[in-house]
N, C-alpha and C positions, 0 to 999 in steps of 0.2 A: 577555421574556428572563429566564433564571434569575438569581437574585441572585449577583453576583460581587463581588470585593473584592481585597484585597492578594494573596491566594493566586493568584487568576487572573492578576493583573497581572504578578507576578514571573515566573510560568511563561511567560506570553506573551512578555515581554521577553527571557527567556533563549532561547526558540526563535528570536525575531527576530534577536537578536545572533549566534546560531549561523549563521543564513542569511547574515548580512552579512559573516561572516569570509571572508578570502581562501581560495580553493581550495588544498588541500594533498593531493597524491596519496598521501602517506604517512598522511594522516588524513582519509579520505573521509567525506562526510556522506551518509547513506542514510536516506530516509524509508520507513517500512514500514507497511502497512495490509493489511486483508483484507476480503473480502466473501463471503457465501454465494451459491451459484448453483443455481437450479432446473433440472434436466435435463428437457427436454420433447421428446417425439417426436410424429410425425404419427399421427393416428388413421386417416387414409386417404392413399393415395399422391397427392401433388399433381398436378394436371393440367398437362401440359407446355405450353410456349409454343406459341402458334398465331399465324398471320398476323393482326396487329392486336390480339392479346390477350396479355397477360403471363401468366406462370405463375401458377396459382391454387391457393390453399391452403384446406383446410377449416377452419372455425372451431373444430372439436373437436380436442383434442390429448390425449396420454397423458403423465402424470407418471412420470418414471423416477428419482425420488429427488433428493437434493441433494448438493452437494459444496462445497468451499471453495477460494477463490483467495487465495494470499499474493502480495503485490506489494511489490517493493523498487524504489525509484526514486532515482537519483542525479542531481539536477537540473543540476549544473554540467557534466556530461558528456552529458546527454541519454540516459542509460542506464536501462533498466528490465529487471527479471526477474520473470516471473509463474510461480508454481508451483501446480499443481492438486493438492489432497489430498482424500481421501474425507471427512475431517472436520477440525475445528479444535480440537485439544487442546494441552495444554502440550507434549506430546511432539512433535507436528507442528511447533509453533512453534520448539522447540529444534532440530529437524533443519534447519529453514529457516535458523536463525542459524548453525549449523555450516557449511552450504554457503556462506553469506555470507562467513564467515571463511576457510574452506579452499579454496573453489572460485573465488569471484568477486573476493575481495580478499586473496589470500595474502601479498602483499608489504606490506600496510598495517601500520603500527605499532599503530594503534588505529582503530576505526571508530565514528564518532558516529552513533547510530541514533535517529531521531525516531519515537516511537510514541504511541498514545493510552493510555487508562487501563484497558484490558481486563485482567482478572486474569491472563491468560497472558503479558502483556507485561512480563516481569521476568526477571532472571537466575535466579530460582528455578526457572523452567521447565527450565533446563539440568540442574539437579540432579534434577529429576523424570525426565529422559530418560537421563542418562548417569552413569557412575561419577564419583565426586567429582573425580578427577584430570582427567578429560576435561572435565567441566563447568567446572572452574576454569580450564583452559587456554583454553577458548572465552570465558568471561566476562571474563577479563583483557584480551581484545582488543576489548571492547565498552564504550562509554559510552552509557548510556540517557538520553534527553531526552524526558520525558513532556509532552505538551501539557496545558494546564489542562483541568479538567472543563468540559464544554460548549464546549470550544475545539478540537475535532478538526479544524475548518476550517484550523487552522494547520499541519496535516500535508499537505505537498504530494502525498504518495502518494494522498490522498483525491481530489485533482483528477485524477490520472492514472487512478485507477479509474473516474472518471466518463467520461473519454475512452474507456477500454477498453469500458465498458458501451455507449456510443453507437456505437462503430465496429465492435465485434466481437461483442458479446453480445446484440444487438438482433434475434435470430432464434431459431428453435427448434433446439436442439442436444440430441440424445438421449442421449449417453453421454460418459464422461470421455475416451475415446480421440479422439473427434471434437473435443471441446472443446480438448484439448491441441494438436491440429493447427491449429485455427483461431487459437488464441492464439499459437502459435509463428510463424505467418505474420505476424500483426499486430505482434508484438514485434520480429521481425527487421526489418520495414519501418521501424518507429519508431526503432529503434536505429541503423540505417544512416543515417537522416536526422538523427540527433542531436536529435530533437524534444524540446523541453523547455518549461519554464514561465517566463514573464517575470514573476517575483515582484518586486513593487515596494513591498510593504508593509513598512515599517521601524519601528523603535522610535520614532523622532521622529514619524512619521506617526501611529502608534498613540496617542501622547500628545496629538496634535491632534484626530484624528477620533474617538477613543474616550475622550475626557476624562471622560465620564460614568461610565465603569467604574472609574476610579481613586478610591481613598478620599479623601474630602474632608478638608481640613486645617482645624484650628481657627483 
């Protein structure tokens, strides 16, 4: 395990305290993460289903480039939104944040966003993408909460991405249009069920279970 100390501990406890706070529709908590995705097509047409035999796929495949998936997850409401982009740049992230503010939570006074420590995960990305007035308008609606280094597991969006990967991305998908359709169906079903994460890890439990990570006292 990487060396950790007071910096790790205070950031971890800040995230855990945020999760423990009572839900407030005017100040939603949204976990954000992303993952690359390799687009893969079939080298040969799969053989159709036959009596007593499932559909069969050739082991060979064709690579069709990569894309990026941004995921926003609000655990209290069992809501998630996935956006597919051709790449992951500061401008792409800024556009995702603007949609979060203007489209998904237009009535929020402020949005608490949980992110890891990628260099794009900063209000500075807004100023890379938009005019200063627009960047400032969006930034003032967001409060960033960064997980500690080596502590991205504290971001619940990472768990949601694992579910997405297992339930939707475990197949060959050749292009962005198909990927978006597949994700839309998965997202709609999850949102309608209000599927969420039973997060039980608290600050008190961290002090008990992860005592070895806390700086020792003289």
